[in-house]
ZAVEX-671350 format. One line per field, with one value per residue (C-alpha): residue in three letters; x, y, z; residue number from 1. Coordinates in steps of 0.02 Angstrom, whole numbers, plus 32768, in hexadecimal, padded with zeros to 4 digits. Layout:
<marses>
type	[ALA  ...]
xx	[X  ...]
yy	[Y  ...]
zz	[Z  ...]
seq	[NUM  ...]
</marses>
This chain:
<marses>
type	[LYS  GLU  LYS  GLU  LYS  GLU  LYS  GLU  LYS  GLU  LYS  GLU  LYS  GLU  LYS  GLU  GLN  GLU  LYS  PRO  LYS  PRO  GLU  VAL  LYS  THR  LEU  THR  ARG  VAL  PRO  LYS  GLU  ASN  PRO  VAL  GLN  ASN  ASN  LYS  GLN  VAL  GLN  SER  THR  ASN  LYS  PRO  HIS  GLU  VAL  LYS  LYS  GLN  GLU  PRO  LYS  GLN  HIS  ALA  VAL  VAL  VAL  SER  ALA  HIS  PRO  ALA  ILE  ILE  PRO  ASP  ALA  VAL  VAL  THR  ASP  SER  ALA  PRO  VAL  ASP  GLN  PRO  LYS  ALA  GLU  ALA  THR  PRO  THR  PRO  PRO  VAL  LYS  PRO  THR  GLN  LEU  VAL  PHE  ARG  SER  SER  LYS  HIS  ARG  GLU  ARG  GLU  ARG  ILE  SER  GLN  VAL  PRO  PRO  VAL  THR  LEU  PRO  PRO  VAL  VAL  PRO  GLU  GLU  PRO  ILE  GLU  ASP  ALA  LEU  LYS  THR  GLU  VAL  MET  GLU  LYS  PRO  VAL  VAL  ILE  GLU  LYS  LYS  ALA  SER  LEU  LEU  GLN  GLU  LEU  ILE  THR  PRO  ALA  PRO  ILE  GLN  PRO  ARG  GLN  GLN  GLN  PRO  GLN  GLN  SER  LYS  ASN  ILE  ASN  GLN  GLN  GLN  THR  VAL  VAL  GLN  GLN  LYS  GLU  PRO  ALA  TYR  GLU  PHE  GLU  GLY  ILE  LEU  ASN  ALA  SER  GLY  VAL  LEU  GLU  ILE  MET  SER  ASP  GLY  TYR  GLY  PHE  LEU  ARG  SER  SER  ASP  TYR  ASN  TYR  MET  SER  SER  PRO  ASP  ASP  ILE  TYR  VAL  SER  GLN  SER  GLN  ILE  ARG  LEU  PHE  GLY  LEU  LYS  THR  GLY  ASP  VAL  VAL  GLU  GLY  PRO  ILE  ARG  PRO  PRO  LYS  GLU  GLY  GLU  LYS  PHE  PHE  PRO  LEU  VAL  LYS  VAL  ASP  LYS  ILE  ASN  GLY  ARG  LYS  PRO  GLU  GLU  VAL  ARG  ASP  ARG  VAL  PRO  PHE  ASP  HIS  LEU  LYS  PRO  LEU  PHE  PRO  ASP  GLN  LYS  PHE  ASN  LEU  THR  LYS  GLY  TYR  ASN  ASP  ASN  LEU  SER  CYS  ARG  VAL  VAL  ASP  MET  PHE  SER  PRO  ILE  GLY  LYS  GLY  GLN  ARG  GLY  LEU  ILE  VAL  ALA  GLN  PRO  LYS  THR  GLY  LYS  THR  MET  LEU  LEU  LYS  ASP  ILE  ALA  ASN  ALA  ILE  ALA  ALA  ASN  HIS  PRO  GLU  VAL  TYR  MET  ILE  ILE  LEU  LEU  ILE  ASP  GLU  ARG  PRO  GLU  GLU  VAL  THR  ASP  MET  GLU  ARG  SER  VAL  ASN  ALA  GLU  VAL  ILE  ALA  SER  THR  PHE  ASP  GLU  PRO  ALA  GLU  ARG  HIS  VAL  LYS  ILE  ALA  ASP  ILE  VAL  LEU  ASN  LYS  ALA  ARG  ARG  LEU  VAL  GLU  CYS  GLY  HIS  ASP  VAL  VAL  ILE  LEU  LEU  ASP  SER  ILE  THR  ARG  LEU  ALA  ARG  ALA  TYR  ASN  THR  VAL  GLN  PRO  ALA  SER  GLY  LYS  VAL  LEU  SER  GLY  GLY  VAL  ASP  ALA  ASN  ALA  LEU  GLN  LYS  PRO  LYS  ARG  PHE  PHE  GLY  ALA  ALA  ARG  ASN  ILE  GLU  ASN  GLY  GLY  SER  LEU  THR  ILE  ILE  ALA  THR  ALA  LEU  THR  GLU  THR  GLY  SER  LYS  MET  ASP  ASP  VAL  ILE  PHE  GLU  GLU  PHE  LYS  GLY  THR  GLY  ASN  MET  GLU  LEU  GLN  LEU  ASP  ARG  LYS  LEU  SER  ASN  LYS  ARG  VAL  PHE  PRO  ALA  VAL  ASP  ILE  ILE  ALA  SER  SER  THR  ARG  ARG  ASP  ASP  LEU  LEU  LEU  SER  GLU  GLU  THR  LEU  ASN  ARG  MET  TRP  VAL  LEU  ARG  ASN  PHE  LEU  SER  ASP  MET  ASN  SER  THR  GLU  ALA  MET  GLU  PHE  LEU  LEU  ASN  ARG  LEU  LYS  ARG  THR  SER  ASN  ASN  GLU  GLU  PHE  LEU  ILE  SER  MET  ASN  ASP]
xx	[7599  7571  753D  74CB  7479  745C  740D  7398  7364  733D  72D3  7271  7252  7210  719C  7159  7136  70D6  7068  6FCD  6FD6  6F77  6EDC  6EB8  6E0D  6D9F  6DBB  6D38  6D2F  6D85  6D1F  6D5F  6D8F  6E15  6E98  6E95  6EA4  6F34  6F87  6F80  6FCA  7058  707E  7082  70F6  7167  71C7  71CE  728A  727A  71FD  7282  72DF  724E  726C  71FF  716D  714C  7090  7036  6F79  6F1E  6E66  6E02  6D4D  6D45  6D98  6DCA  6E45  6EA3  6F53  6FA5  6F11  6ECC  6E0E  6DD2  6D4C  6DAC  6E02  6EA2  6F43  6FE9  706D  7126  7193  720F  72C0  7322  72B8  7212  7189  70FB  704D  6FE5  6F2B  6ECE  6E7A  6F14  6F66  7024  709E  7111  719F  7199  7226  71CC  7129  7188  71D0  7124  70D7  715C  7151  7094  7032  6FA4  6EFF  6E79  6DF6  6D45  6CAB  6C75  6C00  6B84  6B5E  6AA7  6AD5  6B5E  6C05  6C24  6C96  6CFE  6D34  6D65  6E21  6E90  6F0C  6FBE  702E  70D2  710A  7100  71A2  718C  71D9  7200  715A  70D3  7048  7079  7057  6F9D  6FB6  6FFB  6F64  6EEA  6E93  6EC5  6E94  6DF4  6DF4  6D7C  6CDA  6C7F  6C79  6C2E  6B8F  6B75  6B80  6B04  6A8F  6A95  6A6D  69D9  6999  69A5  6944  68BB  68AE  689D  6817  67B6  67BD  6776  66B7  6657  65BB  6547  6492  6445  640C  6418  635F  62DB  6226  617E  60D1  6030  603A  5FC1  5FCF  5FA6  5F50  5FF7  603E  60B6  608B  60B0  60C6  604E  6070  5FF4  6030  5FD1  5F3E  5F78  5F60  5FDF  606D  6121  6161  611A  6191  6192  6181  61AB  613E  61C2  61C7  610A  610B  61A0  6158  60A0  6074  5FC1  5F6F  5F72  6014  6084  6130  61D2  627F  6313  6300  6379  6376  6324  6397  6391  62E5  6290  6210  61FD  626E  6271  626C  6311  62E6  6251  6280  61D5  6122  609D  6120  614F  61DC  61B9  61CC  613F  60C7  60D6  6065  5FDE  5F25  5EB8  5E42  5DA4  5DD6  5DF1  5D72  5D0F  5CDE  5C83  5CF2  5D36  5DBF  5D82  5DD3  5DF7  5DC2  5DE7  5E87  5E35  5E5D  5E3A  5DD3  5D63  5CA9  5C80  5CF6  5CB2  5BFF  5C2C  5C94  5BFF  5B66  5BAF  5C5C  5CCD  5D30  5DB6  5D5B  5CC2  5C53  5C0C  5B94  5B80  5AD5  5AD1  5A75  5AD5  5B2C  5B22  5BDD  5C01  5CAB  5CE0  5CA7  5D10  5DA6  5D92  5D83  5E1D  5E87  5E50  5E7B  5F23  5F51  5F1B  5F3F  5FDF  5FE9  5F4F  5F66  5EE3  5EA7  5E2E  5DD5  5D7A  5D0B  5CB6  5CE4  5D16  5DD0  5DE0  5DA1  5E25  5EAF  5E69  5E62  5F15  5F56  5EF1  5EF3  5F88  5F52  5F5F  5EE1  5EA8  5E2D  5DD0  5D77  5CCD  5D1B  5D6A  5D11  5CB6  5D38  5DBC  5D4D  5D35  5DEC  5E2C  5DAC  5DE1  5E9A  5E7A  5E0E  5E91  5F19  5EB2  5E8E  5F47  5F76  5EF3  5F35  5FDD  5F8E  5F82  5EF3  5EAF  5E2E  5DD9  5D73  5D06  5CAD  5C37  5BF5  5B5F  5BCF  5C33  5B94  5B64  5C0D  5BF8  5B49  5B8F  5C1B  5BAF  5B6F  5AB3  5A6B  59B6  597B  596A  5930  58D3  593A  599B  5A0A  5A41  5A1F  5AD6  5B25  5B1F  5B79  5C28  5C04  5BBC  5C5A  5CC1  5C5A  5C4B  5D08  5D0C  5D23  5D83  5DF6  5E02  5EBF  5EF3  5ED3  5E37  5DEB  5D7E  5D16  5CB7  5C52  5BDA  5B31  5ACB  5A0F  5987  59E9  5951  5991  5933  59D4  5A26  5993  599A  5A55  5A3E  59B5  5A29  5AB3  5A43  5A49  5AF8  5B5C  5B72  5B84  5B15  5B2B  5AA1  5AB4  5A21  5A0B  59A8  5A3E  5AB2  5A38  5A3F  5AFE  5B04  5B99  5BAD  5B01  5AE9  5A3F  5A6A  59CF  59DC  5A98  5AD5  5B52  5B2A  5B75  5BBC  5BC9  5C6A  5CB6  5C7C  5C91  5BFA  5BF4  5C01  5B7C  5B00  5B1A  5B00  5A59  5A21  5A59  59FD  595D  596D  598B  5904  587A  58CE  58D9  5981  59A3  597E  59DE  5A79  5A79  5A65  5AF2  5B6B  5B4E  5B78  5C0E  5C5D  5C5E  5CC4  5D6F  5D4A  5CBB  5CDF  5CCC  5C2A  5BDE  5C0E  5BBF  5B18  5ADB  5AE0]
yy	[E301  E280  E308  E355  E2AB  E292  E33F  E317  E273  E2CD  E34E  E2C4  E26D  E30E  E326  E274  E28F  E32F  E2DC  E279  E1BE  E16E  E107  E062  E06F  DFF9  DFF7  E032  E01C  E0A9  E0F5  E0E6  E19D  E194  E131  E1AF  E242  E1F0  E1CC  E282  E2B5  E239  E275  E329  E30C  E27E  E276  E1D4  E1BB  E1CA  E13A  E0B4  E125  E127  E0D1  E037  E058  DFE6  DFFF  DFD9  DFE5  DF90  DFB1  DF18  DEEF  DE71  DE80  DDC9  DDE1  DE78  DE39  DED1  DF2A  DF13  DF14  DF32  DF8F  DF99  E031  E073  E016  E06A  E03F  E034  E0C3  E0A2  E0D1  E0BE  E0FD  E142  E150  E1CC  E18A  E14C  E15D  E0B6  E0DE  E129  E0CF  E0BB  E096  E003  DFC5  DF1B  DED9  DF0F  DEBE  DE1E  DE16  DE33  DDAB  DD2D  DD5A  DD6A  DCF9  DC9F  DCF8  DCA9  DC61  DC8C  DC2B  DC5A  DCEC  DCE3  DD95  DDBF  DE26  DE01  DE56  DEEB  DED3  DF69  DF12  DE6F  DE64  DDD4  DD8B  DDBF  DD27  DD82  DE2F  DEB7  DF0B  DFC6  E030  E0E8  E11E  E185  E121  E082  E0D2  E0B7  DFFB  E007  E066  DFD8  DF8C  DEE5  DE4F  DDF2  DD36  DCEE  DCAD  DC6D  DBB7  DBD3  DC2D  DBA7  DB21  DB7F  DB97  DADD  DAB6  DB2E  DADF  DA32  DA6E  DAB8  DA16  D9B3  DA2B  DA18  D95B  D957  D948  D9D5  D996  DA2B  D9F6  DAA4  DACE  DA1B  D9F3  DA62  DA47  DA97  DA86  DADE  DB44  DB25  DBA0  DB62  DBC4  DBE4  DC43  DBC4  DB57  DABA  DA97  DA0C  D997  D968  D8B2  D8AA  D911  D9A8  D94D  D946  D8CB  D8A8  D900  D9A9  DA3D  DAB5  DB70  DBE7  DC76  DCF7  DCBA  DCC5  DD78  DDAC  DD74  DD8D  DCD6  DC98  DBF0  DBA1  DBEF  DB7B  DB98  DB56  DB5C  DAFB  DA95  DA4B  D9AA  D9B6  D9D2  D977  D989  D9BE  D953  D9A9  D9EF  DAAC  DB25  DB84  DC05  DC38  DC39  DC42  DC61  DC23  DC20  DCD7  DD2E  DD60  DE19  DE0E  DDB2  DE27  DEAE  DE3C  DE69  DDF4  DD83  DDD0  DE7D  DE45  DE7D  DDEC  DDF4  DD87  DD06  DD4D  DCCD  DC25  DB7E  DB23  DA70  DA3B  DA36  DA2A  D973  D8CE  D928  D8D3  D8E2  D910  D9A6  D9DD  D9DB  DA3A  DAB7  DAE3  DAE1  DB13  DB61  DB73  DC12  DC45  DC6E  DC05  DBC4  DB28  DAA5  D9FA  D9B8  D8FC  D864  D7CC  D763  D7E6  D7F4  D896  D858  D828  D8D2  D929  D8C1  D8F3  D9AC  D9A1  D94F  D9CF  DA64  DA18  D9F9  DAA1  DB13  DADE  DB87  DB5A  DB09  DA82  DA29  D997  D98B  D8E7  D8E7  D849  D7E5  D730  D706  D6B2  D74E  D7B3  D742  D747  D805  D813  D7A3  D7EA  D8A7  D91D  D982  D987  D90E  D92A  D8AA  D877  D7D2  D7A3  D73E  D7DB  D845  D8E5  D94F  D914  D944  D9F2  DA0E  D9D8  DA47  DADE  DAC5  DAB3  DB4F  DBB5  DB79  DBAC  DC58  DC78  DC47  DCBB  DD4A  DD33  DD3B  DC82  DC2A  DB9B  DB16  DAA9  DA13  D9DE  D938  D951  D9EC  D98C  D91A  D9B0  DA06  D966  D967  DA1D  D9F5  D967  D9D1  DA6C  DA77  DA79  DB28  DAF6  DB26  DA8E  DA94  DA0B  D96E  D988  DA14  DA92  DB47  DB7B  DADF  DB19  DBBD  DB73  DB0B  DBA8  DC05  DB7D  DB7F  DC3D  DC55  DC35  DCDB  DD35  DDBA  DE65  DE7A  DDC6  DD1F  DCB4  DC25  DBAB  DB2A  DAA1  DA3D  D9AC  D9A9  D90B  D907  D884  D818  D7F4  D864  D901  D950  D943  D99B  DA28  DA3D  DA41  DAC4  DB31  DB2B  DB2F  DBE8  DC0E  DBD2  DC2C  DB8B  DAF2  DA4A  D9CA  D90F  D89F  D7F1  D7B8  D7D4  D774  D6E3  D6DB  D6E2  D78A  D7EC  D877  D872  D92F  D981  DA00  DA6B  DA7F  DAA4  DB56  DBDB  DC8B  DD17  DC9F  DD34  DD63  DCB9  DC93  DCF7  DD4A  DCD4  DC39  DC7F  DC9A  DBEA  DBA3  DBFC  DBAF  DB03  DB14  DB46  DAAE  DA36  DA7E  DA1D  D976  D91F  D90B  D85D  D88A  D92E  D8DB  D84E  D8C8  D936  D8A4  D864  D90E  D929  D883  D8BC  D958  D96F  DA0A  DA7A  DB04  DA8A  DA49  DAF7  DB21  DA7E  DAA9  DAF6  DA4A]
zz	[E16A  E1EE  E268  E1E6  E1C6  E280  E28D  E1FB  E24D  E2F1  E294  E23C  E2E2  E32E  E299  E2AA  E363  E33E  E2B7  E2F1  E2ED  E25A  E27D  E228  E1D8  E179  E0BF  E045  DF8A  DF2D  DE9F  DDEE  DDE1  DE6B  DE08  DD7B  DDF2  DE4E  DDA9  DD7A  DE21  DE0C  DD5D  DD96  DE2B  DDF3  DD51  DCEC  DD03  DDC1  DDD4  DDF9  DE73  DEEE  DF92  DFAF  E020  E0B2  E0BA  E016  E00C  DF7C  DF60  DF32  DF12  DF9E  E04B  E04B  DFBA  E000  E02C  E080  E0CE  E17C  E18D  E23D  E29A  E340  E38C  E33E  E36C  E38D  E30A  E336  E2FB  E271  E2AA  E208  E179  E1B5  E134  E132  E161  E0D0  E0C4  E0BB  E016  DFC1  DF2E  DF43  DEB5  DECE  DE64  DE12  DE80  DF1D  DEE3  DEB7  DF68  DFB3  DF48  DF7F  E037  E036  E0A9  E04C  E070  E0D8  E064  E096  E05F  DFAF  DFA5  DF17  DEDF  DEC2  DE2A  DDAB  DDCB  DD5F  DCCD  DD02  DDA2  DD4C  DD2C  DCFF  DD7A  DD52  DD55  DD2E  DD67  DCE5  DCB2  DCC6  DC3E  DC4A  DBFF  DC51  DBFC  DC59  DD01  DCE7  DCEA  DD9B  DDDA  DDB3  DE4B  DE92  DE28  DE4D  DE48  DDC8  DE14  DD7C  DDB0  DE5C  DE23  DD9F  DE25  DE92  DDFE  DDDA  DE8F  DE8B  DDEA  DE37  DECF  DE62  DDFE  DE9F  DEDD  DE3A  DE43  DEF3  DEE9  DF3B  DF92  DF90  DF90  DF87  DED8  DE97  DEA7  DE59  DE84  DE61  DEA7  DED2  DF71  DFFE  E08E  E13C  E1C4  E21D  E189  E13E  E0AA  E047  DF8E  DF60  DECE  DE47  DE56  DEFB  DEB9  DF1F  DFC3  E051  E031  E06A  DFCE  E000  E002  E094  E06F  E0FD  E135  E107  E052  E046  E084  E01B  DF74  DF9D  DF7F  DF84  DF8F  DEE3  DEA5  DE41  DE91  DE48  DE96  DEDF  DF7E  DFFB  E062  E10D  E1A0  E244  E290  E1EC  E192  E0E9  E062  E079  DFE7  DFDB  DF55  DEEB  DE32  DDDE  DE11  DD96  DD0D  DD2A  DD84  DE39  DE0C  DD8D  DE00  DE95  DE49  DE02  DE0C  DE75  DE15  DE5E  DE1C  DD68  DCE5  DC96  DBDF  DB61  DB0C  DA69  DA3C  D9FE  DA25  D982  D9A1  D8ED  D888  D7DC  D7BB  D814  D897  D915  D8EC  D9A0  D99B  D8F1  D932  D9D0  D96D  D8FE  D96F  DA18  D9FF  DA96  DAB5  DB30  DBD1  DBA9  DC35  DBE6  DC26  DBD9  DC0C  DBFF  DC3A  DC77  DBF0  DB66  DB47  DBA4  DBE3  DB33  DAF3  DB79  DB46  DA8E  DABC  DB2C  DAA5  DA23  DA93  DAC4  DA0E  D9C5  DA5A  DAB4  DB0D  DB76  DC20  DC2F  DCCC  DCCD  DD75  DD95  DE2F  DE6F  DDD4  DDB9  DDCF  DD25  DCCF  DD2B  DCEA  DC39  DC3E  DC7B  DBF0  DB5F  DB80  DB7C  DC14  DCD1  DD1C  DDD0  DE10  DEAB  DE95  DEDB  DF6A  DFB4  E038  E00B  E068  DFEC  DF58  DF9D  DFC8  DF1D  DEC5  DF2E  DF08  DE4D  DE4B  DEAA  DE34  DD9C  DDE7  DE0A  DD59  DD10  DD7C  DD25  DC77  DC4B  DBF0  DC5A  DC2E  DCB1  DC7A  DD0E  DD19  DD69  DDBE  DE01  DE67  DEA3  DEDF  DF3A  DF94  DFC8  E007  E071  E0BC  E0D9  E18C  E19E  E195  E1B6  E106  E096  DFE2  DF86  DF70  E012  DFD1  E054  E029  E03E  DFF3  DF3E  DF5C  DF4C  DEB0  DE60  DE91  DE3C  DD9C  DD99  DD9D  DCE1  DC86  DBFF  DC49  DBF7  DBF2  DBD3  DC23  DC27  DC89  DC29  DC86  DC2C  DCAB  DC9A  DCF2  DD0C  DCEC  DCF5  DD6E  DDD9  DE66  DE94  DED2  DE27  DDD5  DE55  DE3A  DD7D  DD8A  DDF4  DD70  DCD7  DCB3  DCF5  DC5E  DBB8  DB55  DB60  DB0B  DB24  DB07  DADA  DB22  DA88  DA17  DA8A  DA91  D9D2  D9DD  D986  D9C7  D9ED  DA3A  DA31  DA2A  D9A3  D9B3  DA72  DA71  DA5B  DA93  DACE  DA66  D9E5  D96E  D9CB  D9A5  D8F2  D854  D805  D76F  D7DE  D852  D7C2  D781  D830  D83F  D79B  D7D5  D87A  D821  D7B1  D841  D8B3  D859  D883  D929  D980  D939  D884  D88F  D8D7  D859  D7C8  D80A  D825  D774  D729  D79C  D769  D6B3  D6D7  D726  D78E  D7C6  D747  D6B8  D705  D713  D660  D621  D673  D5CE  D57E]
seq	[1  2  3  4  5  6  7  8  9  10  11  12  13  14  15  16  17  18  19  20  21  22  23  24  25  26  27  28  29  30  31  32  33  34  35  36  37  38  39  40  41  42  43  44  45  46  47  48  49  50  51  52  53  54  55  56  57  58  59  60  61  62  63  64  65  66  67  68  69  70  71  72  73  74  75  76  77  78  79  80  81  82  83  84  85  86  87  88  89  90  91  92  93  94  95  96  97  98  99  100  101  102  103  104  105  106  107  108  109  110  111  112  113  114  115  116  117  118  119  120  121  122  123  124  125  126  127  128  129  130  131  132  133  134  135  136  137  138  139  140  141  142  143  144  145  146  147  148  149  150  151  152  153  154  155  156  157  158  159  160  161  162  163  164  165  166  167  168  169  170  171  172  173  174  175  176  177  178  179  180  181  182  183  184  185  186  187  188  189  190  191  192  193  194  195  196  197  198  199  200  201  202  203  204  205  206  207  208  209  210  211  212  213  214  215  216  217  218  219  220  221  222  223  224  225  226  227  228  229  230  231  232  233  234  235  236  237  238  239  240  241  242  243  244  245  246  247  248  249  250  251  252  253  254  255  256  257  258  259  260  261  262  263  264  265  266  267  268  269  270  271  272  273  274  275  276  277  278  279  280  281  282  283  284  285  286  287  288  289  290  291  292  293  294  295  296  297  298  299  300  301  302  303  304  305  306  307  308  309  310  311  312  313  314  315  316  317  318  319  320  321  322  323  324  325  326  327  328  329  330  331  332  333  334  335  336  337  338  339  340  341  342  343  344  345  346  347  348  349  350  351  352  353  354  355  356  357  358  359  360  361  362  363  364  365  366  367  368  369  370  371  372  373  374  375  376  377  378  379  380  381  382  383  384  385  386  387  388  389  390  391  392  393  394  395  396  397  398  399  400  401  402  403  404  405  406  407  408  409  410  411  412  413  414  415  416  417  418  419  420  421  422  423  424  425  426  427  428  429  430  431  432  433  434  435  436  437  438  439  440  441  442  443  444  445  446  447  448  449  450  451  452  453  454  455  456  457  458  459  460  461  462  463  464  465  466  467  468  469  470  471  472  473  474  475  476  477  478  479  480  481  482  483  484  485  486  487  488  489  490  491  492  493  494  495  496  497  498  499  500  501  502  503  504  505  506  507  508  509  510  511  512  513  514  515  516  517  518  519  520  521  522  523  524  525  526  527  528  529  530  531  532  533  534  535  536  537  538  539  540  541  542  543  544  545  546  547  548  549  550  551  552  553  554  555  556  557  558  559  560]
</marses>
C-alpha cells in the first residue's frame, strides 16, 4: 500500500509539472448571476452529506464590491509571480473569480489568523450603493446543517462595511461651505446701475447719452455709447436709450453703456425696422385733445376748447403781444393735457426766457421742461432746440404721441439768424435769407401720422414789439400753422383773462375734431359775437361760462 501511495504522488507531481502555472490577475466584480450558476454546479456534483468531508482549501477567493475589503485576494497589475509547489497535499489551481466553499471551522481559523486590512481614505460614492450589494456584517459563524437550501447563504459576496456616516459628514461639510459662500458679499458692479438719456452721435461715430437735468448739454454724468452698439441697433441722434452701465475703468472718463435694454420705450427688435420720420405720411388732425374734465375747469381751457380746438398733430401758433398772458395760457394748456391725456409725452421748450419763469414752469407743470435762458449764447439755444426736435421725431417714429410747447418761436428764429453765416442776401429787419429755414423745419415737423403717432407743436409768436425783425418773422410763420390763437392787449390791460380775440382765433378743418351738433352751435355763437368788439364779446362769454359747469351745458343753454 505504501508503494501504491508513492506511485500516486509521483503521478500527481508529473501532472502538476505538465499543467501551466497560474497567473495572478486583478480582480473584477462578479455579476449577480455567477453565484446562482456556481450553486447549481455544486449541487449537481456534490451531495449534501459530503459537504463536511471536503478537504479545506488553502486558497480562498472572496469577491467584494471594493478591493480594499478583500482579505484573501491579491490585487496587482505586475507580471505573474511563481508560486512554490506544495509537496504534501497539492491543490488544483483556482480561478481568481471563482467562488470556493469553505467550512465554518476553516473560516473561523482564517478570521482569527487574519491580518487587519489596510484602511484606505474614505471614498464617497457619487451614486448611492445598490441595495443588492448591502449585506450585514456576520458577527458569529453560521452553523451549516445538512440541507441544500443553506448552501445559498455561503455563496453570498463578502460583507461590505457600512458607510452611512461618512457621506453624511461630507454632505454637512458641503452645506457649511455653501452657507459660507452665500454669506460672502459678491461685489459685481455690472448691472447694478441703470441709466437712460438722449443719444447724441459725434462725428467720429461714437455717442453720448445726455441728461435732461443738464438740458441735454455735455456734462460729467454723460454715458458713453460705443460705435459698435450704434451700428448694431441702428441708433440715431435723439433716441432715448435705456440700459445698465458699469463704472469707468482706469483711463476712462465716462460710464460706458453695457447693454441696450430699451429704445424709445420699445424693445430693440421692434425699433430696428422703423420707418424714418421724413417718409411718414402726414394727415389732418382727427383726434381732439380734451382740455376740460367737465367740472371745475379753467376758463382759459374752456375758451380754447370751443373756439380753437387742438388735435393730435396740430401745428398751432399763439400770436401775442408782450404782457398778454401767453406764458400763463401755455401753462394751463400743459396742465390740461397732462391731466386728461397721460399717454402723451409732453416737452416744454423755453428759449430766451427769464430764469424765474423757468423755475415756475418746472414746479407747476407735470412735464419735461427744457430751457435756455436769455443770458445763454445763441449757439446753446440752437443746439437745445435741435436735440429736442430729434428726440420728438424718434419718438414719433416709434408710434408715440408727442406735444411740444415752444415759447417762443420768434426768439428761436433770432438765435438761428445769429448763428447762420452771412449769405449776402438780407431781408428787411436784418433777417438773413437762409436763417429762417431751420425754424420752419422745426415748426413744420408737427404732423399727424397715418399709422399711429403724432407730433403736436404749439408755439408763441411775438408781434408789435417795436422790432422790425419780429414782424418779419411773424409774417413768415403766419400761414404755416393750421391753428391760430390771437391774444389782445386791450383785454389784458382791462385785466380780462384769458385775453383771447375770439373772432380772430380759429382752427383749420375743425369739423374733423368737433361733432356736427357742436359745430352748428359754434357757428351760431360766432355769428352772434361777430357784431361785438373783442372786449364786449369776451366779457359776455365769460359771464355765461361762469354760470355753467362745462361747455356742453353752455351750448345747450344758448337757446335761453
